[in-house]
PAZAVEX-688659 format. One record per atom (N, C-alpha, C): residue number from 0; x negated, y negated, z negated. Coordinates in nm, 2 decimals. Atoms other than C-alpha are relative to their C-alpha. Layout:
! PAZAVEX-688659
NUM/X/Y/Z $
...
//
This chain:
! PAZAVEX-688659
0/-0.08/0.12/0.00 $
0/0.00/0.00/0.00 $
0/-0.09/-0.13/0.00 $
1/0.09/0.11/0.00 $
1/-0.28/-0.24/-0.09 $
1/-0.08/-0.02/0.13 $
2/0.07/0.01/-0.13 $
2/-0.46/-0.16/0.23 $
2/0.08/-0.08/0.10 $
3/-0.09/0.06/-0.09 $
3/-0.16/-0.29/0.42 $
3/0.02/-0.15/-0.02 $
4/-0.03/0.14/0.04 $
4/-0.12/-0.62/0.23 $
4/-0.10/-0.09/0.06 $
5/0.10/0.09/-0.05 $
5/-0.45/-0.77/0.33 $
5/0.00/-0.02/0.15 $
6/-0.01/0.02/-0.15 $
6/-0.43/-0.71/0.71 $
6/0.13/-0.08/0.03 $
7/-0.13/0.07/-0.03 $
7/-0.06/-0.83/0.70 $
7/-0.02/-0.15/-0.03 $
8/0.02/0.14/0.03 $
8/-0.16/-1.15/0.52 $
8/-0.09/-0.07/0.10 $
9/0.08/0.06/-0.10 $
9/-0.44/-1.21/0.77 $
9/0.07/-0.02/0.13 $
10/-0.08/0.01/-0.12 $
10/-0.20/-1.15/1.06 $
10/0.10/-0.12/-0.02 $
11/-0.09/0.11/0.03 $
11/0.05/-1.39/0.90 $
11/-0.07/-0.13/0.01 $
12/0.08/0.13/-0.01 $
12/-0.22/-1.66/0.86 $
12/-0.03/-0.03/0.14 $
13/0.03/0.02/-0.14 $
13/-0.32/-1.61/1.22 $
13/0.12/-0.05/0.08 $
14/-0.12/0.04/-0.07 $
14/0.03/-1.64/1.35 $
14/0.04/-0.15/-0.04 $
15/-0.03/0.14/0.04 $
15/0.09/-1.96/1.14 $
15/-0.10/-0.10/0.06 $
16/0.09/0.09/-0.06 $
16/-0.23/-2.11/1.28 $
16/0.03/-0.02/0.15 $
17/-0.04/0.01/-0.14 $
17/-0.12/-2.03/1.64 $
17/0.12/-0.08/0.01 $
18/-0.12/0.08/-0.01 $
18/0.22/-2.18/1.57 $
18/-0.03/-0.15/-0.02 $
19/0.04/0.14/0.02 $
19/0.07/-2.50/1.43 $
19/-0.07/-0.06/0.12 $
20/0.07/0.05/-0.12 $
20/-0.16/-2.53/1.73 $
20/0.09/-0.01/0.12 $
21/-0.10/0.00/-0.11 $
21/0.12/-2.45/1.97 $
21/0.10/-0.11/0.00 $
22/-0.10/0.10/0.01 $
22/0.35/-2.72/1.84 $
22/-0.07/-0.14/0.01 $
23/0.06/0.12/-0.02 $
23/0.09/-2.99/1.90 $
23/-0.07/-0.06/-0.13 $
24/0.06/0.05/0.13 $
24/-0.04/-3.03/1.54 $
24/-0.15/-0.02/0.02 $
25/0.14/0.03/0.00 $
25/-0.38/-3.19/1.52 $
25/-0.04/-0.07/-0.13 $
26/0.05/0.07/0.12 $
26/-0.59/-3.31/1.23 $
26/-0.02/-0.15/0.04 $
27/0.01/0.14/-0.02 $
27/-0.60/-3.69/1.19 $
27/-0.14/-0.03/0.05 $
28/0.13/0.04/-0.06 $
28/-0.88/-3.82/1.42 $
28/-0.04/-0.14/-0.05 $
29/0.04/0.14/0.04 $
29/-1.08/-4.13/1.32 $
29/0.03/-0.09/0.11 $
30/-0.04/0.10/-0.10 $
30/-0.99/-4.45/1.50 $
30/-0.12/-0.02/0.10 $
31/0.10/0.04/-0.09 $
31/-1.18/-4.52/1.82 $
31/-0.01/-0.15/0.02 $
32/0.02/0.14/-0.01 $
32/-1.33/-4.86/1.83 $
32/-0.02/-0.05/0.14 $
33/0.00/0.05/-0.14 $
33/-1.30/-5.07/2.15 $
33/-0.13/-0.07/0.04 $
34/0.12/0.06/-0.03 $
34/-1.66/-5.19/2.13 $
34/-0.11/0.10/0.02 $
35/0.12/-0.09/-0.02 $
35/-1.99/-5.03/2.25 $
35/-0.10/-0.03/-0.11 $
36/0.10/0.04/0.10 $
36/-2.20/-5.23/2.01 $
36/0.06/-0.10/-0.10 $
37/-0.05/0.08/0.11 $
37/-2.13/-5.41/1.68 $
37/-0.10/-0.03/-0.10 $
38/0.08/0.04/0.11 $
38/-2.30/-5.60/1.41 $
38/0.08/-0.02/-0.12 $
39/-0.07/0.02/0.13 $
39/-2.19/-5.58/1.05 $
39/-0.08/-0.10/-0.08 $
40/0.07/0.11/0.07 $
40/-2.29/-5.91/0.89 $
40/0.03/0.00/-0.15 $
41/-0.02/-0.02/0.15 $
41/-2.30/-5.79/0.53 $
41/-0.14/0.05/-0.05 $
42/0.13/-0.05/0.06 $
42/-2.60/-5.73/0.29 $
42/-0.01/0.15/0.01 $
43/0.02/-0.15/-0.01 $
43/-2.75/-5.38/0.32 $
43/0.05/0.07/-0.13 $
44/-0.04/-0.06/0.13 $
44/-2.66/-5.32/-0.05 $
44/0.14/-0.02/-0.03 $
45/-0.14/0.02/0.02 $
45/-2.30/-5.42/-0.02 $
45/0.08/0.13/0.01 $
46/-0.07/-0.12/0.00 $
46/-2.08/-5.13/-0.12 $
46/0.10/0.01/0.12 $
47/-0.09/-0.01/-0.12 $
47/-1.81/-5.21/0.14 $
47/-0.08/0.01/0.13 $
48/0.08/-0.01/-0.12 $
48/-2.08/-5.26/0.40 $
48/-0.06/0.14/0.02 $
49/0.05/-0.14/-0.01 $
49/-2.23/-4.92/0.32 $
49/0.11/0.09/0.05 $
50/-0.11/-0.09/-0.05 $
50/-1.89/-4.75/0.36 $
50/0.04/-0.03/0.14 $
51/-0.04/0.04/-0.13 $
51/-1.81/-4.95/0.67 $
51/-0.10/0.05/0.10 $
52/0.10/-0.05/-0.09 $
52/-2.14/-4.87/0.84 $
52/0.00/0.15/0.01 $
53/-0.01/-0.15/-0.01 $
53/-2.11/-4.50/0.75 $
53/0.12/0.04/0.08 $
54/-0.13/-0.03/-0.08 $
54/-1.75/-4.49/0.89 $
54/-0.02/-0.02/0.15 $
55/0.02/0.03/-0.15 $
55/-1.86/-4.65/1.22 $
55/-0.10/0.10/0.05 $
56/0.10/-0.10/-0.05 $
56/-2.17/-4.42/1.25 $
56/0.06/0.14/0.02 $
57/-0.05/-0.14/0.00 $
57/-1.98/-4.10/1.18 $
57/0.12/0.02/0.08 $
58/-0.13/-0.02/-0.06 $
58/-1.65/-4.16/1.35 $
58/0.02/-0.07/0.13 $
59/-0.02/0.07/-0.13 $
59/-1.71/-4.36/1.67 $
59/-0.12/0.00/0.08 $
60/0.12/0.01/-0.09 $
60/-1.94/-4.40/1.96 $
60/-0.06/-0.14/0.00 $
61/0.05/0.13/0.02 $
61/-2.00/-4.76/1.86 $
61/-0.14/0.00/-0.06 $
62/0.13/0.01/0.06 $
62/-2.36/-4.84/1.80 $
62/-0.02/-0.13/-0.08 $
63/0.03/0.11/0.08 $
63/-2.46/-5.07/1.52 $
63/-0.13/-0.07/0.04 $
64/0.12/0.07/-0.04 $
64/-2.71/-5.34/1.61 $
64/-0.03/-0.11/-0.10 $
65/0.05/0.10/0.10 $
65/-2.92/-5.59/1.41 $
65/0.02/-0.14/0.04 $
66/-0.01/0.14/-0.05 $
66/-2.90/-5.89/1.64 $
66/0.14/-0.03/0.05 $
67/-0.13/0.04/-0.04 $
67/-2.58/-6.08/1.70 $
67/0.01/-0.01/0.15 $
68/0.00/0.02/-0.15 $
68/-2.68/-6.14/2.07 $
68/0.03/0.14/0.07 $
69/-0.01/-0.13/-0.06 $
69/-2.68/-5.76/2.13 $
69/0.14/0.06/-0.03 $
70/-0.13/-0.06/0.05 $
70/-2.33/-5.70/1.98 $
70/0.12/-0.06/0.09 $
71/-0.13/0.04/-0.07 $
71/-1.99/-5.71/2.16 $
71/0.09/-0.07/-0.11 $
72/-0.08/0.05/0.11 $
72/-1.83/-5.78/1.82 $
72/-0.09/-0.02/-0.13 $
73/0.08/0.02/0.12 $
73/-1.96/-5.92/1.49 $
73/0.10/-0.01/-0.12 $
74/-0.09/0.00/0.12 $
74/-1.79/-5.85/1.15 $
74/-0.07/-0.10/-0.09 $
75/0.05/0.11/0.09 $
75/-1.83/-6.16/0.93 $
75/0.09/0.00/-0.12 $
76/-0.08/0.01/0.12 $
76/-1.72/-6.14/0.57 $
76/-0.01/-0.14/-0.05 $
77/0.00/0.14/0.04 $
77/-1.62/-6.49/0.46 $
77/0.01/-0.01/-0.15 $
78/0.00/0.00/0.15 $
78/-1.55/-6.40/0.09 $
78/0.03/0.14/-0.05 $
79/-0.02/-0.13/0.07 $
79/-1.55/-6.11/-0.15 $
79/0.02/-0.03/-0.15 $
80/-0.03/0.02/0.14 $
80/-1.40/-6.11/-0.50 $
80/0.05/0.12/-0.07 $
81/-0.05/-0.11/0.08 $
81/-1.36/-5.84/-0.76 $
81/0.06/-0.06/-0.13 $
82/-0.06/0.05/0.13 $
82/-1.12/-5.92/-1.05 $
82/0.05/0.11/-0.08 $
83/-0.06/-0.09/0.09 $
83/-1.01/-5.74/-1.35 $
83/0.09/-0.08/-0.09 $
84/-0.10/0.08/0.08 $
84/-0.69/-5.89/-1.51 $
84/0.07/0.09/-0.10 $
85/-0.08/-0.07/0.10 $
85/-0.50/-5.78/-1.82 $
85/0.14/0.00/0.05 $
86/-0.13/-0.02/-0.05 $
86/-0.17/-5.64/-1.71 $
86/0.10/0.01/-0.11 $
87/-0.09/-0.01/0.11 $
87/-0.01/-5.56/-2.05 $
87/-0.07/0.01/-0.13 $
88/0.05/-0.02/0.13 $
88/-0.07/-5.57/-2.42 $
88/0.10/0.09/-0.08 $
89/-0.08/-0.08/0.09 $
89/0.05/-5.34/-2.70 $
89/0.07/-0.09/-0.09 $
90/-0.07/0.08/0.10 $
90/0.28/-5.46/-2.98 $
90/-0.10/-0.06/-0.10 $
91/0.11/0.05/0.09 $
91/-0.04/-5.50/-3.19 $
91/-0.09/-0.10/0.07 $
92/0.08/0.10/-0.07 $
92/-0.19/-5.74/-2.93 $
92/-0.13/0.06/0.06 $
93/0.12/-0.06/-0.07 $
93/-0.44/-5.48/-2.79 $
93/0.03/0.02/0.15 $
94/-0.02/-0.02/-0.14 $
94/-0.49/-5.44/-2.42 $
94/0.04/0.15/0.03 $
95/-0.04/-0.13/-0.03 $
95/-0.30/-5.15/-2.28 $
95/-0.02/0.04/0.15 $
96/0.02/-0.03/-0.14 $
96/-0.34/-5.19/-1.90 $
96/-0.08/-0.12/0.06 $
97/0.07/0.09/-0.08 $
97/-0.57/-5.36/-1.66 $
97/0.05/0.01/0.15 $
98/-0.02/-0.02/-0.15 $
98/-0.52/-5.44/-1.29 $
98/-0.14/-0.04/0.06 $
99/0.13/0.02/-0.07 $
99/-0.84/-5.41/-1.08 $
99/0.04/-0.05/0.14 $
100/-0.03/0.05/-0.13 $
100/-0.83/-5.62/-0.76 $
100/-0.12/-0.04/0.08 $
101/0.10/0.04/-0.09 $
101/-1.05/-5.67/-0.46 $
101/0.06/-0.08/0.11 $
102/-0.05/0.09/-0.10 $
102/-1.00/-5.96/-0.23 $
102/-0.11/-0.02/0.10 $
103/0.10/0.01/-0.10 $
103/-1.19/-5.95/0.10 $
103/0.06/-0.09/0.12 $
104/-0.04/0.08/-0.11 $
104/-1.17/-6.22/0.37 $
104/-0.11/0.02/0.11 $
105/0.09/-0.02/-0.11 $
105/-1.33/-6.16/0.71 $
105/0.06/-0.04/0.13 $
106/-0.04/0.03/-0.14 $
106/-1.32/-6.23/1.08 $
106/-0.09/0.08/0.09 $
107/0.08/-0.07/-0.10 $
107/-1.44/-6.06/1.39 $
107/-0.02/-0.10/0.11 $
108/0.04/0.10/-0.11 $
108/-1.62/-6.28/1.65 $
108/-0.08/0.07/0.10 $
109/0.09/-0.05/-0.10 $
109/-1.80/-6.23/1.97 $
109/-0.14/-0.08/-0.02 $
110/0.13/0.07/0.03 $
110/-2.17/-6.34/2.00 $
110/0.01/-0.15/0.02 $
111/-0.01/0.15/-0.02 $
111/-2.05/-6.69/2.12 $
111/0.07/-0.06/-0.12 $
112/-0.07/0.05/0.12 $
112/-1.86/-6.73/1.79 $
112/0.15/-0.02/0.02 $
113/-0.15/0.01/-0.02 $
113/-1.51/-6.70/1.94 $
113/0.06/0.11/-0.08 $
114/-0.07/-0.10/0.08 $
114/-1.27/-6.52/1.71 $
114/0.07/0.10/0.09 $
115/-0.07/-0.11/-0.07 $
115/-1.15/-6.18/1.84 $
115/0.13/0.03/-0.07 $
116/-0.12/-0.02/0.08 $
116/-0.89/-6.17/1.56 $
116/0.01/-0.13/-0.08 $
117/-0.01/0.11/0.10 $
117/-0.75/-6.44/1.33 $
117/-0.06/0.05/-0.13 $
118/0.06/-0.04/0.13 $
118/-0.91/-6.45/0.99 $
118/0.09/0.10/-0.08 $
119/-0.08/-0.10/0.07 $
119/-0.80/-6.15/0.78 $
119/-0.03/-0.01/-0.15 $
120/0.01/-0.01/0.14 $
120/-0.74/-6.15/0.41 $
120/0.05/0.14/-0.05 $
121/-0.03/-0.13/0.04 $
121/-0.74/-5.80/0.27 $
121/0.00/0.01/-0.16 $
122/-0.01/0.00/0.14 $
122/-0.62/-5.74/-0.09 $
122/0.03/0.15/-0.04 $
123/-0.02/-0.14/0.05 $
123/-0.64/-5.40/-0.27 $
123/0.01/-0.01/-0.16 $
124/0.00/0.01/0.15 $
124/-0.54/-5.34/-0.63 $
124/0.04/0.14/-0.05 $
125/-0.03/-0.12/0.08 $
125/-0.52/-5.05/-0.88 $
125/0.03/-0.04/-0.14 $
126/-0.03/0.02/0.14 $
126/-0.36/-5.04/-1.22 $
126/-0.07/0.11/-0.08 $
127/0.07/-0.09/0.08 $
127/-0.55/-4.87/-1.50 $
127/0.04/-0.02/-0.15 $
128/-0.03/0.00/0.15 $
128/-0.44/-4.78/-1.86 $
128/-0.13/-0.02/-0.07 $
129/0.12/0.02/0.08 $
129/-0.68/-4.87/-2.14 $
129/0.03/0.03/-0.14 $
130/-0.01/-0.03/0.14 $
130/-0.73/-4.75/-2.49 $
130/-0.14/-0.01/-0.07 $
131/0.13/0.02/0.08 $
131/-1.00/-4.84/-2.75 $
131/-0.07/0.13/-0.03 $
132/0.05/-0.12/0.04 $
132/-1.04/-4.48/-2.84 $
132/-0.07/0.08/0.12 $
133/0.05/-0.07/-0.12 $
133/-1.14/-4.38/-2.48 $
133/-0.09/-0.09/0.08 $
134/0.08/0.10/-0.07 $
134/-1.39/-4.65/-2.39 $
134/-0.09/0.06/0.11 $
135/0.09/-0.05/-0.10 $
135/-1.65/-4.43/-2.22 $
135/0.07/0.06/0.12 $
136/-0.07/-0.06/-0.11 $
136/-1.40/-4.24/-2.01 $
136/0.07/-0.10/0.09 $
137/-0.07/0.11/-0.08 $
137/-1.22/-4.56/-1.91 $
137/-0.10/-0.08/0.08 $
138/0.10/0.07/-0.08 $
138/-1.55/-4.72/-1.80 $
138/-0.03/0.09/0.13 $
139/0.02/-0.09/-0.12 $
139/-1.61/-4.41/-1.57 $
139/0.12/-0.01/0.09 $
140/-0.12/0.02/-0.08 $
140/-1.25/-4.44/-1.45 $
140/0.00/-0.13/0.08 $
141/0.00/0.14/-0.07 $
141/-1.29/-4.81/-1.37 $
141/-0.11/0.01/0.11 $
142/0.10/-0.01/-0.10 $
142/-1.61/-4.74/-1.18 $
142/0.05/0.08/0.12 $
143/-0.05/-0.09/-0.10 $
143/-1.44/-4.46/-0.98 $
143/0.11/-0.08/0.08 $
144/-0.11/0.07/-0.07 $
144/-1.14/-4.69/-0.90 $
144/-0.06/-0.11/0.09 $
145/0.07/0.10/-0.08 $
145/-1.38/-4.97/-0.78 $
145/-0.05/0.06/0.13 $
146/0.05/-0.07/-0.12 $
146/-1.55/-4.72/-0.54 $
146/0.11/0.04/0.09 $
147/-0.11/-0.05/-0.08 $
147/-1.22/-4.58/-0.43 $
147/0.06/-0.12/0.08 $
148/-0.06/0.12/-0.06 $
148/-1.09/-4.94/-0.35 $
148/-0.10/-0.04/0.11 $
149/0.09/0.04/-0.10 $
149/-1.41/-5.02/-0.16 $
149/0.00/0.09/0.12 $
150/-0.02/-0.09/-0.11 $
150/-1.38/-4.70/0.05 $
150/0.13/-0.02/0.07 $
151/-0.13/0.03/-0.06 $
151/-1.01/-4.78/0.11 $
151/-0.01/-0.13/0.09 $
152/0.02/0.12/-0.07 $
152/-1.11/-5.13/0.22 $
152/-0.07/0.03/0.14 $
153/0.07/-0.03/-0.12 $
153/-1.36/-4.99/0.47 $
153/0.08/0.08/0.10 $
154/-0.09/-0.07/-0.09 $
154/-1.10/-4.75/0.61 $
154/0.10/-0.09/0.06 $
155/-0.09/0.09/-0.06 $
155/-0.85/-5.03/0.65 $
155/-0.06/-0.09/0.10 $
156/0.08/0.09/-0.09 $
156/-1.11/-5.25/0.82 $
156/-0.02/0.08/0.13 $
157/0.02/-0.09/-0.12 $
157/-1.18/-4.95/1.06 $
157/0.13/0.00/0.08 $
158/-0.13/-0.01/-0.07 $
158/-0.81/-4.92/1.15 $
158/0.03/-0.13/0.07 $
159/-0.02/0.14/-0.06 $
159/-0.79/-5.30/1.21 $
159/-0.10/-0.02/0.12 $
160/0.10/0.01/-0.11 $
160/-1.11/-5.29/1.42 $
160/0.05/0.08/0.13 $
161/-0.04/-0.08/-0.12 $
161/-0.96/-5.01/1.64 $
161/0.12/-0.06/0.07 $
162/-0.12/0.07/-0.06 $
162/-0.65/-5.23/1.71 $
162/-0.04/-0.12/0.08 $
163/0.04/0.12/-0.07 $
163/-0.85/-5.52/1.85 $
163/-0.01/0.02/0.15 $
164/0.01/-0.01/-0.15 $
164/-0.82/-5.59/2.22 $
164/-0.13/-0.09/0.03 $
165/0.12/0.08/-0.04 $
165/-1.17/-5.70/2.36 $
165/0.04/-0.11/0.09 $
166/-0.03/0.11/-0.10 $
166/-1.18/-6.03/2.55 $
166/-0.02/0.05/0.14 $
167/0.02/-0.03/-0.14 $
167/-1.15/-6.01/2.92 $
167/-0.13/-0.06/0.05 $
168/0.12/0.06/-0.06 $
168/-1.47/-6.07/3.12 $
168/0.03/-0.13/0.06 $
169/-0.04/0.13/-0.07 $
169/-1.28/-6.35/3.30 $
169/0.00/-0.11/-0.11 $
170/-0.01/0.10/0.11 $
170/-1.24/-6.53/2.96 $
170/-0.13/-0.04/-0.05 $
171/0.13/0.03/0.05 $
171/-1.61/-6.53/2.89 $
171/-0.06/-0.13/0.04 $
172/0.05/0.13/-0.04 $
172/-1.68/-6.85/3.08 $
172/0.06/-0.12/-0.07 $
173/-0.07/0.11/0.07 $
173/-1.44/-7.06/2.87 $
173/-0.07/-0.05/-0.12 $
//
């Protein structure tokens, strides 16, 4: 009896995979960027910059360049702000919840400085409970939430980059 169960489960798994492939199911593909070359104008040690560069290198054919003249598009971050605000207090006046917030403003330009998109303001936030008895674990949780928000910001920027329509070559003389 047990000898039959394993082959039957393997056959069932194979049939399910064939069915999923036959109905058009595909894993989510990374967004394709409309540029062949791009410059990310962020410091090398910027966390969002690190995640954004990694996403571009691993998921698109776009080459990252160091010089703005060599790039079809330039990512320019105009502001970056991390905030931690108190969200609620306990009846005894102690902090119960924080809200972590990242505000990123950026624009995408061509080498001549023309905007390919209007300036973008990206806001991400996460709520976090807090307790004095869990200080070390809450510090680790906060660090993980900041990293998660920075990765999320890079993915949102990637999706927005993929939606950009490059300028027509006819428009380049203007």
